[in-house]
C-alpha positions in Angstrom: 16.8 47.7 12.6 14.8 44.6 12.8 14.1 42.2 15.1 12.1 38.6 14.1 10.1 36.5 15.7 12.2 33.1 14.9 8.6 31.3 14.6 6.7 33.6 13.2 8.6 35.9 10.6 6.5 39.0 12.5 8.6 42.5 13.1 8.8 42.3 16.6 10.1 45.6 17.4 14.0 45.4 18.6 14.5 42.8 20.0 12.5 38.8 20.4 13.0 35.8 21.5 10.5 33.0 20.2 9.2 31.4 23.1 6.9 29.0 21.7 7.5 25.1 23.0 9.9 24.1 20.5 13.0 26.2 20.7 14.0 29.7 21.5 16.7 31.5 19.0 16.8 35.3 18.8 17.4 36.9 15.3 18.7 40.5 14.5 17.8 40.8 10.6 19.8 44.9 9.7 19.9 46.9 7.4 17.1 46.0 5.4 14.7 49.1 7.0 14.2 51.0 3.5 13.9 47.5 0.9 12.3 44.5 1.1 15.5 42.4 0.3 16.3 38.9 1.8 19.4 39.0 4.1 21.8 36.4 2.2 25.1 36.9 4.6 24.5 35.8 8.3 26.2 34.9 11.0 25.6 33.0 14.2 26.3 32.9 17.9 26.1 30.1 20.4 25.5 26.9 18.4 27.4 25.8 21.6 26.0 27.8 25.1 29.2 26.9 26.6 31.1 29.0 23.9 29.8 32.7 24.3 32.5 34.5 22.1 30.1 34.5 19.3 27.3 36.5 21.2 29.2 39.2 22.4 30.9 39.6 19.4 27.1 40.4 17.7 25.6 42.2 21.3 29.1 44.5 21.0 28.6 45.2 17.0 24.4 45.9 18.2 25.5 48.2 20.2 28.2 50.4 18.0 27.2 52.6 15.2 28.6 50.3 12.6 25.2 48.7 11.2 24.1 52.1 10.3 26.9 52.1 7.3 25.6 48.3 6.6 25.4 48.5 2.6 23.4 45.3 2.3 20.7 43.5 5.1 22.3 40.3 6.7 21.0 38.4 10.1 23.0 37.9 13.2 21.4 34.5 15.0 22.2 33.6 19.0 21.3 30.4 18.4 21.3 28.2 21.6 19.7 30.6 24.1 18.7 27.4 26.6 21.7 26.5 26.2 23.6 29.9 26.7 21.4 30.5 29.3 22.6 27.6 31.2 26.2 27.8 30.2 25.8 24.6 29.1 27.7 22.7 25.4 24.0 21.7 24.9 20.5 20.7 26.3 19.5 17.4 24.9 22.2 17.1 22.2 25.0 18.7 20.1 23.5 21.2 17.7 26.3 21.4 16.0 26.1 17.5 15.0 22.2 17.9 14.6 22.4 19.3 10.8 19.9 19.5 8.4 17.4 19.0 12.2 14.1 17.0 12.2 10.6 19.2 13.1 9.3 16.5 14.8 12.4 15.4 16.8 11.6 15.1 20.2 15.5 16.6 21.1 15.6 19.9 21.2 18.3 21.0 19.4 17.2 18.8 16.6 14.0 20.7 16.3 16.7 23.6 16.4 18.7 22.4 14.2 15.6 22.2 11.4 14.5 25.7 12.2 18.3 27.5 12.4 18.7 25.9 8.6 15.7 27.1 7.8 17.2 30.4 8.9 19.9 30.6 7.0 19.3 28.1 4.0 19.8 31.1 1.3 22.3 32.4 3.1 26.2 32.5 3.5 27.1 32.0 7.0 29.8 32.1 9.6 29.3 30.1 12.5 31.3 31.3 15.7 32.7 28.8 18.2 35.8 28.7 21.1 37.8 26.2 22.3 39.9 24.3 24.9 43.0 23.2 22.6 44.4 26.0 21.3 44.7 30.2 21.8 45.1 31.3 18.7 42.0 31.5 16.1 41.1 29.5 13.2 38.9 28.2 10.5 36.8 25.2 10.0 35.1 24.5 6.4 33.9 21.5 4.7 33.2 20.8 0.6 35.5 23.6 -0.7 34.8 26.6 -2.7 36.6 29.3 -4.2 33.9 31.6 -1.8 35.3 29.3 1.4 38.5 29.7 0.8 37.8 33.7 -0.1 36.5 34.0 3.7 39.3 32.3 5.7 41.7 34.7 3.5 39.6 37.4 4.5 39.6 36.9 8.4 42.7 37.4 11.0 43.8 33.4 11.1 46.2 31.5 10.3 44.9 28.0 10.3 42.1 26.5 8.4 41.0 22.5 8.9 39.0 21.2 6.4 36.6 18.4 8.1 35.3 17.1 4.4 37.2 13.7 4.7 35.7 13.5 8.3 32.9 15.8 9.0 29.0 14.6 8.2 25.5 16.0 9.8 27.8 19.5 11.2 26.9 23.2 10.3 30.3 22.7 8.0 28.2 20.3 6.0 25.7 22.9 5.1 26.2 25.4 2.1 28.2 28.0 1.7 29.0 27.6 6.0 32.3 28.3 7.4 33.3 28.5 11.3 35.9 30.6 13.3 37.1 28.8 16.3 37.9 31.8 17.9 40.0 31.1 20.8 39.9 29.5 24.4 36.6 29.0 25.4 35.1 31.8 28.0 38.3 34.2 27.3 38.7 38.0 26.9 40.6 37.1 24.2 37.9 34.7 22.5 35.4 38.0 22.6 37.7 39.9 20.6 38.8 37.6 18.1 35.0 36.8 17.4 34.2 40.8 16.8 37.3 41.6 14.6 36.1 38.4 13.2 32.6 39.4 12.5 34.2 42.9 11.4 36.1 41.0 8.6 33.6 39.0 7.7 30.9 41.4 6.7 33.8 43.7 5.1 34.8 40.2 2.8 31.0 39.5 1.9 30.4 43.5 1.1 27.8 44.3 3.8 30.8 46.9 5.7 32.6 49.5 3.8 36.2 49.3 2.9 37.6 45.9 1.5 39.1 42.7 3.5 42.4 42.5 4.7 43.8 39.0 2.5 46.0 37.1 5.1 48.3 33.8 4.0 46.0 31.0 5.4 47.3 27.6 5.7 44.5 24.7 4.7 44.9 21.7 6.3 42.7 18.6 5.5 41.9 16.7 8.6 42.0 13.1 7.6 41.5 10.9 11.1 39.8 10.6 13.9 42.1 10.2 17.3 39.6 8.9 20.2 40.8 8.3 23.5 39.5 5.9 26.4 37.5 7.1 28.9 39.6 4.8 31.6 42.9 7.1 31.0 44.3 10.8 31.7 46.0 11.7 28.8 49.2 14.2 28.4 49.4 16.1 24.9 53.6 16.1 23.7 52.6 17.8 20.6 51.4 21.4 19.9 48.6 22.3 17.4 49.3 23.0 13.5 52.6 21.8 14.4 54.5 18.7 12.0 54.6 15.7 14.1 57.7 13.3 12.7 56.8 9.5 12.3 57.4 7.8 15.3 57.5 11.2 17.5 55.1 10.7 20.4 52.2 13.2 20.7 50.8 12.2 23.9 50.9 9.6 26.5 48.7 8.4 29.4 49.0 8.0 33.3 49.2 4.0 32.7 52.5 4.4 30.4 50.6 4.3 27.2 52.8 6.6 24.2 51.0 7.5 21.2 53.6 7.4 18.5 53.0 8.6 14.7 52.6 6.0 12.2 53.4 9.1 9.7 54.1 12.8 9.7 50.3 14.7 10.6 49.6 18.4 11.7 47.3 17.6 14.5 44.1 19.5 14.7 41.8 20.0 18.4 43.6 18.4 20.1 43.0 18.3 23.7 43.5 16.1 26.8 40.2 16.9 28.4 38.0 18.6 25.2 36.1 15.5 25.0 34.9 12.1 26.6 36.2 10.3 23.7 37.8 12.5 20.9 41.4 13.4 21.8 41.7 15.3 18.5 42.3 14.7 14.9 45.1 14.0 12.4 45.7 16.3 9.2 48.0 16.7 6.4 48.8 20.2 5.2 48.2 21.0 2.2 49.4 24.2 1.7 48.5 28.2 1.6 44.4 28.0 0.8 45.2 30.8 -2.2 46.8 28.0 -3.9 45.2 24.8 -3.1 41.5 26.0 -3.7 42.4 28.4 -6.6 39.6 30.8 -8.4 
């Protein structure tokens, strides 16, 4: 195991955190002790500091003997350590909406995004998230490729949401980058699922021995942002990834407003209190991802 200073690139021993005045980021390079091969497989926890499931998965992996079985170098990153320490989503701005970042920005996460992108630019990358809207894990991605489809099918998930039509400046817009929403924020189940997804991902990428189990995964194309008013309280009447029929009421407010579907859709990340101005997304169900994104 090699820990790399995220600013200088120097070998710092077992553990290292950059302490410069621009960012804090932990980077662990594993499986490269006897080679000079640069990792092309990466996984990232703590893109949001209030979502520790990915950090727990990475730390659990580091505590096991599995790293001794690695067949190719990998890079494990704990991205926003300042936000993680504060149990806050971010310090100044949302890291996940700041890519590719700006090294000269006055905003902490925009500088961090620039450095993080430079670390993973040559890698296939899995990011870990958790949510307040859905207890089951699901994947997110954009700009579909067969590689992304293969990773989605290798993970223990039933749903994969394609944000190509609505996302800009997010991690999913980066090349060869996919995310997994591992479950409810702060939950033990999300931490366990994140670890299972990390192992499945590393098997799929040939970093761990044994082949990944391919699972049927439904592909949803996110089409529409559902906004909400900060002056109203909402109650969700629909279930994420479950069909909402035309004219069906999918949410109500404390002021008597009923939100009714103009056409059928499948809700994604729909939650009454997950975001100040965002209720969730409407998506189309396209079919099994192996069929919608063929090789």
